[in-house]
C-alpha positions as CSV (number, residue, x, y, z in Angstrom):
1,X,-201.7,-45.4,-28.3
2,X,-203.2,-42.3,-29.9
3,X,-200.6,-39.6,-30.6
4,X,-200.4,-36.4,-28.6
5,X,-199.6,-33.5,-30.9
6,X,-197.2,-30.7,-30.2
7,X,-197.5,-27.0,-31.2
8,X,-195.2,-24.1,-31.6
9,X,-194.2,-22.4,-28.4
10,X,-194.6,-18.8,-29.6
11,X,-198.2,-17.8,-29.4
12,X,-198.8,-14.1,-29.9
13,X,-202.5,-14.6,-29.9
14,X,-202.6,-15.7,-26.3
15,X,-204.6,-13.4,-24.0
16,X,-202.7,-14.3,-20.9
17,X,-200.0,-12.4,-18.9
18,X,-196.4,-13.3,-19.7
19,X,-196.1,-15.0,-16.3
20,X,-199.1,-17.2,-17.0
21,X,-197.9,-18.1,-20.5
22,X,-194.5,-19.1,-19.1
23,X,-196.2,-21.3,-16.5
24,X,-198.4,-23.1,-19.0
25,X,-195.6,-23.6,-21.5
26,X,-193.4,-25.0,-18.7
27,X,-196.2,-27.5,-17.9
28,X,-196.6,-28.5,-21.6
29,X,-192.9,-29.3,-21.8
30,X,-193.6,-32.3,-19.6
31,X,-195.8,-33.8,-22.4
32,X,-194.5,-36.0,-25.2
33,X,-194.7,-34.6,-28.7
34,X,-195.7,-36.2,-32.0
35,X,-193.6,-36.5,-35.1
36,X,-194.8,-38.2,-38.3
37,X,-192.9,-41.4,-39.1
38,X,-192.3,-42.7,-35.6
39,X,-193.6,-46.1,-34.6
40,X,-196.0,-45.2,-31.8
41,X,-196.2,-41.5,-32.7
42,X,-194.8,-40.4,-29.4
43,X,-191.4,-38.6,-28.8
44,X,-190.5,-38.7,-25.2
45,X,-186.9,-37.5,-25.5
46,X,-187.7,-34.1,-24.2
47,X,-190.0,-35.0,-21.3
48,X,-188.6,-38.4,-20.3
49,X,-190.2,-41.8,-20.1
50,X,-192.0,-41.2,-16.8
51,X,-194.1,-38.4,-18.2
52,X,-197.4,-40.0,-17.1
53,X,-196.5,-39.5,-13.5
54,X,-196.7,-35.8,-14.0
55,X,-200.1,-36.1,-15.7
56,X,-202.1,-38.0,-13.1
57,X,-204.4,-34.9,-13.0
58,X,-205.3,-32.4,-15.7
59,X,-204.9,-29.6,-13.2
60,X,-201.8,-27.6,-12.9
61,X,-201.5,-25.4,-9.8
62,X,-198.8,-22.7,-9.6
63,X,-196.2,-22.8,-6.8
64,X,-196.8,-20.7,-3.8
65,X,-194.7,-17.5,-4.2
66,X,-193.5,-17.5,-0.6
67,X,-192.1,-21.0,-1.0
68,X,-190.0,-20.1,-4.0
69,X,-186.3,-19.5,-3.7
70,X,-186.5,-16.3,-5.7
71,X,-190.1,-15.0,-5.6
72,X,-191.2,-12.2,-7.9
73,X,-194.2,-10.0,-8.2
74,X,-195.3,-11.8,-11.3
75,X,-195.8,-15.0,-9.3
76,X,-198.9,-13.5,-7.8
77,X,-200.5,-13.2,-11.3
78,X,-200.4,-16.9,-12.1
79,X,-203.7,-18.9,-11.9
80,X,-204.4,-22.6,-12.0
81,X,-204.8,-24.2,-15.4
82,X,-206.9,-27.1,-16.6
83,X,-205.6,-29.0,-19.6
84,X,-208.3,-30.8,-21.5
85,X,-206.4,-33.4,-23.4
86,X,-208.4,-36.6,-23.3
87,X,-205.9,-38.5,-25.4
88,X,-203.4,-37.9,-22.6
89,X,-205.3,-38.1,-19.4
90,X,-207.9,-40.7,-20.5
91,X,-206.0,-42.5,-23.2
92,X,-207.5,-45.9,-22.4
93,X,-210.9,-44.7,-23.7
94,X,-209.7,-43.4,-27.0
95,X,-207.8,-46.2,-28.7
96,X,-209.1,-44.9,-32.1
97,X,-208.9,-41.2,-31.3
98,X,-211.7,-38.7,-30.7
99,X,-215.1,-39.0,-32.5
100,X,-216.3,-36.2,-34.8
101,X,-219.3,-34.3,-33.4
102,X,-220.8,-34.1,-36.9
103,X,-220.2,-37.6,-38.3
104,X,-222.5,-40.4,-37.1
105,X,-219.8,-43.1,-37.5
106,X,-217.2,-41.0,-35.7
107,X,-215.3,-39.8,-38.8
108,X,-211.6,-39.8,-39.3
109,X,-210.2,-37.3,-36.8
110,X,-206.6,-36.1,-36.8
111,X,-204.9,-34.0,-34.2
112,X,-203.8,-30.4,-34.8
113,X,-202.0,-29.8,-31.6
114,X,-203.1,-27.5,-28.8
115,X,-205.6,-24.7,-29.5
116,X,-203.5,-22.0,-31.2
117,X,-205.8,-19.3,-29.8
118,X,-204.4,-20.3,-26.4
119,X,-206.4,-20.8,-23.1
120,X,-209.7,-19.3,-22.2
121,X,-210.9,-17.9,-18.9
122,X,-213.2,-19.9,-16.6
123,X,-215.1,-17.7,-14.2
124,X,-215.8,-18.9,-10.7
125,X,-218.5,-17.9,-8.2
126,X,-216.1,-16.1,-5.9
127,X,-214.9,-13.8,-8.7
128,X,-211.7,-15.6,-9.3
129,X,-210.9,-17.6,-12.5
130,X,-208.7,-20.3,-13.9
131,X,-207.5,-21.1,-17.4
132,X,-208.7,-23.8,-19.7
133,X,-206.5,-25.1,-22.6
134,X,-207.6,-27.9,-24.9
135,X,-206.4,-29.7,-27.9
136,X,-207.5,-29.0,-31.5
137,X,-208.7,-31.6,-33.9
138,X,-210.0,-31.8,-37.5
139,X,-212.2,-34.4,-39.2
140,X,-212.0,-35.5,-42.7
141,X,-215.5,-34.0,-43.3
142,X,-213.9,-30.6,-42.8
143,X,-215.1,-29.8,-39.2
144,X,-212.5,-28.4,-36.9
145,X,-213.2,-28.5,-33.1
146,X,-211.7,-28.3,-29.7
147,X,-211.6,-31.3,-27.3
148,X,-213.8,-29.5,-24.8
149,X,-216.6,-28.5,-27.3
150,X,-220.1,-29.7,-26.4
151,X,-220.5,-31.9,-29.5
152,X,-217.1,-33.6,-28.9
153,X,-217.8,-34.1,-25.2
154,X,-221.3,-35.6,-25.9
155,X,-219.6,-38.5,-27.6
156,X,-217.1,-39.2,-24.9
157,X,-217.7,-41.6,-21.9
158,X,-219.6,-40.1,-19.0
159,X,-216.6,-40.2,-16.7
160,X,-214.7,-38.0,-19.2
161,X,-217.6,-35.6,-19.5
162,X,-217.9,-35.2,-15.7
163,X,-214.2,-34.5,-15.4
164,X,-214.5,-31.3,-17.3
165,X,-215.1,-28.7,-14.5
166,X,-216.7,-26.0,-16.6
167,X,-219.4,-25.1,-19.1
168,X,-217.7,-23.7,-22.3
169,X,-219.1,-20.6,-24.0
170,X,-217.9,-18.4,-26.8
171,X,-214.2,-17.4,-26.0
172,X,-214.9,-18.0,-22.4
173,X,-216.3,-20.5,-19.8
174,X,-218.1,-20.7,-16.5
175,X,-217.4,-23.1,-13.7
176,X,-220.0,-25.8,-13.2
177,X,-220.3,-24.9,-9.5
178,X,-221.1,-21.3,-10.4
179,X,-223.6,-22.5,-13.0
180,X,-225.3,-24.8,-10.6
181,X,-225.7,-21.9,-8.2
182,X,-227.2,-19.7,-11.0
183,X,-229.6,-22.5,-11.9
184,X,-230.9,-22.7,-8.3
185,X,-230.8,-19.0,-7.4
186,X,-232.1,-17.3,-10.5
187,X,-235.7,-18.8,-10.3
188,X,-235.8,-17.8,-6.6
189,X,-235.4,-14.1,-7.2
190,X,-231.6,-13.6,-7.1
191,X,-231.1,-11.3,-10.1
192,X,-228.2,-11.7,-12.5
193,X,-227.0,-8.1,-11.7
194,X,-226.8,-9.1,-8.1
195,X,-224.7,-12.2,-9.0
196,X,-222.4,-10.1,-11.2
197,X,-222.0,-7.4,-8.6
198,X,-221.2,-10.0,-5.9
199,X,-218.6,-11.6,-8.1
200,X,-217.0,-8.3,-8.8
201,X,-216.8,-7.3,-5.1
202,X,-215.3,-10.7,-4.2
203,X,-212.7,-10.4,-7.1
204,X,-211.6,-7.0,-5.9
205,X,-211.3,-8.2,-2.4
206,X,-209.1,-11.1,-3.6
207,X,-207.0,-8.6,-5.5
208,X,-206.4,-6.5,-2.5
209,X,-205.4,-9.6,-0.5
210,X,-203.0,-10.7,-3.2
211,X,-201.4,-7.2,-3.2
212,X,-201.1,-7.3,0.6
213,X,-199.6,-10.7,0.4
214,X,-197.0,-9.4,-2.1
215,X,-196.0,-6.5,0.1
216,X,-196.0,-8.7,3.2
217,X,-193.6,-11.1,1.5
218,X,-191.3,-8.1,0.6
219,X,-191.4,-6.9,4.2
220,X,-190.4,-10.4,5.4
221,X,-187.5,-10.5,2.9
222,X,-186.3,-7.2,4.1
223,X,-185.5,-8.7,7.5
224,X,-183.2,-11.3,5.8
225,X,-179.5,-10.7,5.8
226,X,-178.2,-8.3,3.1
227,X,-176.1,-11.1,1.5
228,X,-179.3,-12.9,0.4
229,X,-180.6,-9.7,-1.1
230,X,-177.4,-9.1,-3.0
231,X,-177.4,-12.6,-4.4
232,X,-181.0,-12.4,-5.6
233,X,-181.7,-12.0,-9.3
234,X,-183.1,-8.8,-10.8
235,X,-186.6,-10.2,-11.0
236,X,-186.8,-11.2,-7.4
237,X,-188.5,-9.2,-4.7
238,X,-185.4,-9.3,-2.5
239,X,-183.4,-7.6,-5.3
240,X,-186.0,-4.9,-5.7
241,X,-185.8,-4.0,-2.0
242,X,-182.7,-1.9,-2.9
243,X,-185.2,0.4,-4.6
244,X,-188.6,-0.1,-3.0
245,X,-190.3,2.1,-5.6
246,X,-189.7,-0.6,-8.2
247,X,-192.0,-3.0,-6.4
248,X,-195.2,-2.2,-8.3
249,X,-198.1,-4.5,-8.1
250,X,-200.2,-4.6,-11.3
251,X,-203.6,-2.8,-11.5
252,X,-206.7,-5.0,-11.3
253,X,-207.6,-4.8,-15.0
254,X,-204.0,-4.9,-16.3
255,X,-204.0,-7.6,-19.1
256,X,-200.3,-8.1,-18.8
257,X,-200.4,-8.3,-15.0
258,X,-203.0,-9.3,-12.5
259,X,-205.6,-9.5,-15.3
260,X,-208.7,-9.2,-13.1
261,X,-211.9,-9.9,-14.9
262,X,-215.5,-10.7,-13.8
263,X,-218.5,-11.7,-15.8
264,X,-221.4,-9.3,-16.4
265,X,-225.1,-9.8,-15.8
266,X,-225.8,-10.4,-19.5
267,X,-223.1,-13.1,-19.7
268,X,-224.5,-14.9,-16.7
269,X,-228.1,-14.7,-18.1
270,X,-226.9,-16.1,-21.4
271,X,-225.1,-19.0,-19.7
272,X,-228.3,-19.8,-17.7
273,X,-230.5,-19.7,-20.8
274,X,-228.1,-21.9,-22.8
275,X,-227.9,-24.4,-20.0
276,X,-231.7,-24.5,-19.8
277,X,-232.0,-25.2,-23.5
278,X,-229.8,-28.2,-23.1
279,X,-232.1,-29.7,-20.5
280,X,-235.5,-28.3,-21.7
281,X,-236.6,-31.6,-23.1
282,X,-236.1,-33.3,-19.7
283,X,-238.1,-30.4,-18.1
284,X,-241.0,-31.0,-20.4
285,X,-241.0,-34.7,-19.6
286,X,-240.9,-34.0,-15.9
287,X,-243.9,-31.7,-16.1
288,X,-246.0,-34.2,-18.0
289,X,-246.0,-36.7,-15.1
290,X,-248.1,-34.4,-12.8
291,X,-251.8,-35.1,-12.5
292,X,-254.7,-34.5,-10.1
293,X,-258.4,-35.1,-9.3
294,X,-259.2,-31.7,-7.8
295,X,-257.9,-28.9,-10.0
296,X,-258.0,-25.1,-10.0
297,X,-257.0,-22.6,-12.6
298,X,-256.4,-18.8,-12.8
299,X,-254.8,-16.1,-14.8
300,X,-252.0,-13.7,-13.7
301,X,-251.1,-10.5,-15.4
302,X,-248.2,-9.2,-13.4
303,X,-245.6,-11.5,-14.9
304,X,-246.5,-10.6,-18.5
305,X,-246.1,-6.9,-17.9
306,X,-242.4,-7.5,-17.7
307,X,-242.0,-9.0,-21.2
308,X,-241.5,-6.5,-24.0
309,X,-240.5,-6.9,-27.6
310,X,-239.8,-3.7,-29.5
311,X,-241.5,-1.7,-26.8
312,X,-244.7,-3.8,-26.9
313,X,-246.0,-6.3,-24.5
314,X,-245.3,-9.8,-25.8
315,X,-248.1,-11.6,-23.9
316,X,-251.4,-10.9,-22.3
317,X,-251.6,-13.3,-19.3
318,X,-250.1,-16.5,-17.8
319,X,-252.7,-19.3,-17.4
320,X,-251.9,-22.0,-14.9
321,X,-253.6,-25.1,-13.5
322,X,-252.9,-26.5,-10.0
323,X,-253.8,-29.9,-8.5
324,X,-254.9,-30.7,-5.0
325,X,-251.2,-31.1,-3.9
326,X,-250.5,-27.5,-5.0
327,X,-248.4,-28.7,-7.9
328,X,-248.6,-26.8,-11.2
329,X,-249.7,-29.3,-13.9
330,X,-249.7,-26.9,-16.8
331,X,-248.9,-23.3,-17.5
332,X,-249.2,-21.4,-20.8
333,X,-248.5,-17.8,-21.7
334,X,-251.5,-16.4,-23.6
335,X,-251.0,-13.7,-26.2
336,X,-254.6,-12.7,-26.5
337,X,-257.9,-12.6,-24.6
338,X,-259.7,-15.1,-26.8
339,X,-260.2,-18.8,-26.1
340,X,-258.3,-20.2,-29.1
341,X,-255.0,-20.5,-27.3
342,X,-256.7,-21.8,-24.2
343,X,-258.4,-24.5,-26.2
344,X,-255.0,-25.8,-27.4
345,X,-253.7,-26.0,-23.8
346,X,-256.9,-27.8,-22.6
347,X,-256.6,-30.2,-25.6
348,X,-253.0,-31.1,-24.7
349,X,-253.9,-31.5,-21.0
350,X,-256.8,-33.7,-21.8
351,X,-254.6,-35.8,-24.1
352,X,-252.2,-36.3,-21.2
353,X,-254.9,-37.6,-19.0
354,X,-256.2,-39.9,-21.7
355,X,-252.7,-41.3,-22.3
356,X,-251.4,-41.8,-18.8
357,X,-254.4,-41.5,-16.4
358,X,-257.6,-42.6,-18.2
359,X,-259.1,-43.9,-15.0
360,X,-258.1,-40.9,-12.8
361,X,-259.4,-37.9,-14.6
362,X,-260.2,-34.7,-12.7
363,X,-263.6,-34.6,-11.0
364,X,-263.8,-31.0,-9.8
365,X,-262.4,-27.8,-11.1
366,X,-262.3,-24.5,-9.2
367,X,-262.4,-21.2,-11.2
368,X,-262.7,-17.6,-10.1
369,X,-265.9,-16.5,-11.7
370,X,-268.3,-17.6,-14.5
371,X,-266.7,-15.3,-17.1
372,X,-263.5,-17.3,-17.0
373,X,-262.4,-20.4,-18.9
374,X,-265.2,-22.7,-17.6
375,X,-266.8,-23.2,-21.0
376,X,-263.5,-24.2,-22.6
377,X,-262.8,-26.7,-19.7
378,X,-266.1,-28.4,-20.2
379,X,-265.4,-28.8,-23.9
380,X,-262.7,-31.3,-23.2
381,X,-263.4,-32.4,-19.6
382,X,-267.1,-33.1,-20.0
383,X,-267.5,-35.0,-16.7
384,X,-265.8,-32.4,-14.5
385,X,-267.9,-30.3,-12.1
386,X,-267.1,-26.6,-12.2
387,X,-267.1,-24.9,-8.8
388,X,-266.8,-21.1,-8.3
389,X,-264.3,-19.9,-5.7
390,X,-266.1,-18.8,-2.5
391,X,-263.3,-16.4,-1.5
392,X,-263.6,-14.5,-4.8
393,X,-267.3,-14.4,-4.2
394,X,-266.7,-12.5,-0.9
395,X,-264.2,-10.3,-2.7
396,X,-266.8,-9.4,-5.3
397,X,-269.2,-8.5,-2.6
398,X,-266.6,-6.3,-0.9
399,X,-265.5,-4.5,-4.1
400,X,-269.1,-3.7,-5.1
401,X,-269.8,-1.8,-1.9
402,X,-269.2,2.0,-1.5
403,X,-265.8,1.2,0.0
404,X,-263.8,0.0,3.0
405,X,-264.2,3.4,4.7
406,X,-267.8,2.7,5.5
407,X,-268.2,1.8,9.2
408,X,-270.2,-1.4,8.4
409,X,-267.9,-2.7,5.7
410,X,-265.7,-5.0,7.9
411,X,-268.7,-6.3,9.8
412,X,-270.5,-7.1,6.6
413,X,-267.6,-9.2,5.3
414,X,-267.2,-11.0,8.6
415,X,-270.9,-11.9,8.6
416,X,-270.7,-12.9,5.0
417,X,-267.9,-15.4,5.8
418,X,-269.9,-16.8,8.7
419,X,-273.0,-17.2,6.4
420,X,-271.0,-19.3,3.9
421,X,-268.8,-21.5,6.1
422,X,-269.4,-23.5,9.3
423,X,-266.5,-24.4,11.6
424,X,-266.0,-28.1,12.3
425,X,-267.2,-28.8,15.8
426,X,-264.9,-31.6,16.5
427,X,-261.8,-29.5,15.7
428,X,-263.2,-26.6,17.6
429,X,-263.8,-28.6,20.7
430,X,-260.4,-30.2,20.5
431,X,-258.9,-26.7,20.3
432,X,-260.9,-25.6,23.2
433,X,-259.8,-28.5,25.4
434,X,-256.2,-28.2,24.4
435,X,-256.0,-24.5,25.2
436,X,-258.1,-24.8,28.3
437,X,-260.8,-22.4,27.3
438,X,-263.9,-22.3,29.5
439,X,-267.3,-21.7,28.0
440,X,-269.3,-22.4,24.9
441,X,-268.2,-22.1,21.2
442,X,-268.5,-18.4,21.3
443,X,-265.8,-18.2,24.0
444,X,-263.4,-20.1,21.7
445,X,-264.0,-17.7,18.8
446,X,-263.3,-14.7,21.1
447,X,-260.2,-16.3,22.7
448,X,-258.3,-17.4,19.6
449,X,-257.1,-15.6,16.5
450,X,-258.4,-16.1,13.0
451,X,-255.0,-17.5,12.0
452,X,-255.3,-20.2,14.7
453,X,-258.8,-21.1,13.5
454,X,-257.6,-21.5,9.9
455,X,-254.7,-23.6,11.1
456,X,-256.4,-26.0,13.5
457,X,-260.0,-26.1,12.5
458,X,-261.6,-27.3,9.3
459,X,-264.6,-25.5,7.7
460,X,-267.5,-26.8,5.7
461,X,-269.6,-24.9,3.2
462,X,-273.3,-24.7,4.2
463,X,-275.9,-26.6,2.0
464,X,-277.6,-24.9,-0.8
465,X,-280.8,-23.9,1.0
466,X,-279.0,-22.8,4.2
467,X,-276.5,-20.8,2.1
468,X,-279.2,-18.9,0.2
469,X,-281.2,-18.2,3.4
470,X,-278.1,-16.9,5.2
471,X,-277.1,-14.6,2.3
472,X,-280.5,-13.2,1.9
473,X,-280.8,-12.6,5.6
474,X,-277.5,-10.8,5.8
475,X,-278.1,-8.8,2.7
476,X,-281.5,-7.6,4.0
477,X,-280.1,-6.8,7.4
478,X,-277.3,-4.5,6.2
479,X,-279.6,-3.0,3.6
480,X,-282.0,-1.9,6.3
481,X,-279.2,-0.9,8.7
482,X,-277.7,1.6,6.2
483,X,-279.9,4.6,7.0
484,X,-278.5,7.8,5.5
485,X,-275.2,6.1,4.5
486,X,-276.1,3.1,2.4
487,X,-273.4,0.4,2.2
488,X,-274.6,-1.2,-1.0
489,X,-274.6,0.1,-4.5
490,X,-276.5,-1.1,-7.6
491,X,-273.5,-3.3,-8.4
492,X,-273.9,-5.0,-5.0
493,X,-277.5,-5.9,-5.9
494,X,-276.3,-7.3,-9.2
495,X,-273.6,-9.4,-7.5
496,X,-276.1,-10.7,-5.0
497,X,-278.6,-11.7,-7.7
498,X,-275.8,-13.4,-9.7
499,X,-274.6,-15.3,-6.6
500,X,-278.1,-16.6,-5.8
501,X,-278.3,-17.8,-9.5
502,X,-275.0,-19.6,-9.3
503,X,-276.0,-21.3,-6.0
504,X,-279.2,-22.6,-7.5
505,X,-277.3,-23.8,-10.6
506,X,-275.0,-25.9,-8.3
507,X,-271.8,-23.9,-8.7
508,X,-271.1,-23.4,-5.0
509,X,-270.7,-26.6,-3.0
510,X,-268.2,-28.8,-1.3
511,X,-267.4,-32.2,-2.9
512,X,-268.5,-35.1,-0.8
513,X,-266.4,-37.8,-2.4
514,X,-263.0,-36.0,-2.1
515,X,-261.5,-34.5,1.1
516,X,-260.9,-30.8,1.1
517,X,-258.5,-30.9,4.0
518,X,-255.2,-32.9,4.4
519,X,-253.3,-33.3,7.6
520,X,-250.0,-31.5,7.5
521,X,-248.5,-32.4,10.9
522,X,-249.5,-33.0,14.5
523,X,-248.1,-30.8,17.2
524,X,-246.8,-32.0,20.6
525,X,-250.0,-30.9,22.3
526,X,-252.1,-33.1,20.0
527,X,-253.5,-30.4,17.8
528,X,-253.5,-31.3,14.1
529,X,-252.5,-28.7,11.5
530,X,-254.7,-28.8,8.3
531,X,-254.0,-27.8,4.7
532,X,-257.1,-26.6,2.9
533,X,-257.5,-27.6,-0.8
534,X,-260.7,-25.5,-1.4
535,X,-260.8,-22.8,-4.0
536,X,-258.0,-21.0,-5.9
537,X,-256.2,-19.4,-2.9
538,X,-253.2,-21.7,-3.2
539,X,-252.8,-20.7,-6.8
540,X,-253.0,-17.1,-5.8
541,X,-250.2,-17.8,-3.3
542,X,-248.1,-19.3,-6.0
543,X,-248.6,-16.1,-8.0
544,X,-247.3,-14.2,-5.0
545,X,-244.2,-16.3,-5.0
546,X,-243.7,-15.6,-8.7
547,X,-243.9,-11.9,-8.1
548,X,-241.2,-12.1,-5.5
549,X,-239.0,-14.4,-7.6
550,X,-239.3,-12.6,-11.0
551,X,-238.4,-9.1,-9.7
552,X,-236.7,-8.0,-12.9
553,X,-237.9,-4.8,-14.5
554,X,-237.9,-6.0,-18.1
555,X,-236.8,-9.3,-19.6
556,X,-237.0,-11.1,-22.9
557,X,-239.5,-14.0,-23.6
558,X,-236.5,-16.4,-23.8
559,X,-235.3,-15.6,-20.3
560,X,-238.9,-15.6,-18.8
561,X,-239.5,-19.0,-20.4
562,X,-236.4,-20.5,-18.7
563,X,-237.1,-18.9,-15.3
564,X,-240.7,-20.0,-15.3
565,X,-239.8,-23.6,-16.1
566,X,-237.2,-23.8,-13.4
567,X,-239.3,-22.0,-10.8
568,X,-242.2,-24.3,-11.4
569,X,-240.0,-27.4,-11.3
570,X,-238.6,-26.3,-7.9
571,X,-242.1,-25.5,-6.7
572,X,-243.5,-28.9,-7.8
573,X,-240.6,-30.7,-6.1
574,X,-241.2,-29.0,-2.8
575,X,-245.0,-29.5,-3.0
576,X,-244.6,-33.1,-3.9
577,X,-242.3,-33.7,-1.0
578,X,-244.4,-31.8,1.5
579,X,-248.0,-32.7,0.3
580,X,-247.7,-36.0,-1.5
581,X,-245.0,-37.3,0.9
582,X,-242.8,-38.2,-2.1
583,X,-239.1,-39.0,-1.4
584,X,-236.9,-36.0,-1.3
585,X,-233.8,-36.6,-3.4
586,X,-232.6,-33.0,-2.8
587,X,-232.8,-32.2,-6.5
588,X,-235.7,-31.2,-8.7
589,X,-234.2,-32.3,-12.0
590,X,-234.6,-36.0,-11.8
591,X,-233.0,-36.6,-15.2
592,X,-229.7,-37.1,-13.4
593,X,-231.2,-39.9,-11.3
594,X,-232.5,-41.5,-14.5
595,X,-229.0,-41.4,-16.0
596,X,-227.6,-43.0,-12.9
597,X,-230.2,-45.8,-13.1
598,X,-229.4,-46.3,-16.8
599,X,-225.7,-46.5,-16.1
600,X,-226.2,-48.9,-13.3
601,X,-228.3,-51.2,-15.5
602,X,-225.6,-51.1,-18.2
603,X,-223.0,-52.6,-15.8
604,X,-225.5,-55.2,-14.5
605,X,-226.1,-53.4,-11.1
606,X,-229.6,-52.7,-9.7
607,X,-231.0,-49.3,-10.2
608,X,-230.3,-47.3,-7.0
609,X,-233.2,-44.9,-7.4
610,X,-236.8,-46.3,-7.7
611,X,-238.4,-43.0,-8.9
612,X,-241.8,-44.5,-9.5
613,X,-242.1,-46.0,-6.0
614,X,-240.7,-42.7,-4.6
615,X,-243.5,-40.7,-6.3
616,X,-241.5,-39.3,-9.1
617,X,-240.4,-40.4,-12.6
618,X,-240.1,-39.0,-16.1
619,X,-242.4,-39.7,-19.0
620,X,-240.6,-41.9,-21.4
621,X,-239.6,-40.2,-24.7
622,X,-241.7,-42.6,-26.8
623,X,-244.8,-41.5,-24.8
624,X,-244.1,-37.8,-25.1
625,X,-247.3,-35.9,-25.9
626,X,-245.3,-32.9,-27.2
627,X,-247.1,-30.7,-24.8
628,X,-245.6,-27.2,-24.6
629,X,-245.5,-25.1,-21.4
630,X,-245.2,-21.4,-20.7
631,X,-244.0,-19.6,-23.8
632,X,-245.2,-21.6,-26.8
633,X,-243.3,-19.4,-29.2
634,X,-241.3,-16.2,-29.0
635,X,-242.7,-13.1,-30.7
636,X,-240.5,-11.7,-33.4
637,X,-238.7,-8.4,-33.0
638,X,-235.3,-6.9,-32.5
639,X,-235.2,-7.8,-28.8
640,X,-236.5,-11.3,-29.1
641,X,-233.2,-13.1,-29.1
642,X,-231.6,-10.8,-26.6
643,X,-231.6,-12.2,-23.1
644,X,-231.5,-8.8,-21.6
645,X,-233.5,-6.5,-24.0
646,X,-233.2,-2.8,-24.1
647,X,-235.3,-1.0,-21.6
648,X,-238.6,0.1,-23.1
649,X,-238.3,3.8,-23.9
650,X,-242.0,4.3,-23.6
651,X,-244.3,1.9,-21.8
652,X,-247.4,1.9,-23.9
653,X,-250.8,1.1,-22.4
654,X,-252.1,-2.4,-23.1
655,X,-254.0,-2.7,-26.4
656,X,-257.8,-2.3,-26.0
657,X,-258.3,-6.0,-26.7
658,X,-256.1,-6.8,-23.7
659,X,-258.0,-4.9,-21.1
660,X,-260.3,-6.8,-18.9
661,X,-263.8,-7.1,-20.3
662,X,-265.8,-9.5,-22.4
663,X,-263.7,-12.3,-23.9
664,X,-263.3,-12.2,-27.7
665,X,-262.5,-15.2,-29.8
666,X,-259.6,-13.8,-31.7
667,X,-258.8,-10.5,-30.0
668,X,-255.2,-10.8,-31.1
669,X,-253.5,-12.8,-33.8
670,X,-252.2,-16.1,-32.6
671,X,-249.2,-16.1,-34.9
672,X,-246.4,-13.6,-34.7
673,X,-246.9,-10.8,-37.3
674,X,-244.9,-11.0,-40.5
675,X,-243.5,-7.5,-39.9
676,X,-242.9,-6.5,-36.3
677,X,-244.3,-3.1,-35.3
678,X,-241.8,-0.3,-34.9
679,X,-242.0,3.1,-33.4
680,X,-239.7,6.0,-33.2
681,X,-237.2,5.6,-30.4
682,X,-235.3,8.3,-28.6
683,X,-231.5,8.4,-28.8
684,X,-229.7,6.3,-26.2
685,X,-228.6,8.1,-23.2
686,X,-231.6,10.5,-23.0
687,X,-233.9,10.9,-20.2
688,X,-235.8,7.6,-21.0
689,X,-232.8,5.8,-22.4
690,X,-230.6,3.2,-20.7
691,X,-229.8,-0.5,-21.0
692,X,-232.0,-3.4,-20.1
693,X,-231.9,-4.6,-16.6
694,X,-233.0,-7.6,-14.7
């Protein structure tokens, strides 16, 4: 049996209250000690031979103060403690001791007793905390480590790893339940400041309850006979009732008393980022298994406005590609307006299709306008058909007019939509019969709302000739109708001419070999609800979700990278379950399911989760294309490695090359500058000063 090492009882370096220290040392007295020269290395003379019965669990909970014979105020300051001593609690797995995190062969590790620095706090979601105390070990290679360090835990059996209830950080720790909540809530818009504030409020509420419980216990003892009060010791509440002013409950932040402490926003953000970096490789493999035949792409600029390094914007735009199931198959943060970075992303995406789906490459690709990335797409996906988004076409028409205040503006847009699309007659008649509407098709349009039409009726784009004739007819009609207040400007004429040119070039059409509508559900009255896959509207909707999720004022590239990866993973999981009818395992990180399958196979049991048949699965590591997503690299600067950077003192305008206009090949350098730009900063605490916020 591996020896369990003792340590001196006097620890001045401990950061616990005296009551907590006394409780922990009393618990450690039930452990055997190690003395060199003994046969099995264990000395059980102090704790007895039945010491294992007291260590069936690594947890040690304090006794309820009201149940003690002589309760004291200090009893309300004692918290539960977790003892991480694998050589004691899981001795059967460590016949040769612990393995060194640094040595490949395990090294020669010797015990150095319990951690001389004492226990560390583990923060919970409700604002409370418990203590974690582990053993200290040293390898022959010179490395000294704790039993709960990440490297040591990684070489332990899975059951021992899962028994540790917390994620260990520098001089502190966070409970795994709290970390799981952060992992789920942070990408959905719950800010770290809100989490920290909630934990602080809950901690103070618990403190007040503990103080009320202490005074309530004193009030109960006061009703006991005086003989019991006289016989109580000096530390007991009953003895202090002779002089009630001596019953003083500790302040919330008293280190020697209640020792209240809650984590800050920056600590929670750092825990989240560190946890993401441990699972980033699995996230990349998860993203590489998403494909599609009908793609759409777009840029968003709102997210990148939040990322600053040394008071300068770190990125120009976020480029994303979505498939017909509304899953994000790739996303890249672009630093410049040129096409060089975009070519790298398209090359990696093309390599993914060539490797995993050579017979199921995309056939159609929707873009916003002809000035976008269509040329770069065709360089790698030569057989794809580029289609311009019809809804952005109508938006360009509307933006080019004199303005929405013109009396004919809304009517023009309504006629424009009717000229481009035709409502499916089968769906329209079914809606009419179900709702009991009498009359022709015009009566249906007047009786239902536009939302009902979009939900229950499919639409088809008119053929090329019909589309051109309708647009010319409407354009001519409103041009003659203008009179003294013309609706169109010269820009409207240019947009109309460019639109006719695009239609003749075959950039506005509906694919005939792929459906553009999918059935979402069927209502009780028989009406079918449709999901449209035409255009880039679904991608614009995802960008709206991102704006609501990433509500922080300013954040670092490191934090944005983690939030985007988790947000897209959750989005893809929900879309896969809803649109692809994939099995919902209630978790978007399927690496845990892969681990369960591997462990089941190692013991000869069948894999409980068939991820491939369920519509999921990870790309195997040997087939990894090394495709990078979101932030490909982090720009250099003083704020780069800070999760919560300092608030920008002066928000500069975007560089001229970043403003919308003609694309340039190398508008900005693709590599981070050797010397980051710096500008004069005002002293902290001034009008524009302040700390970084989420």
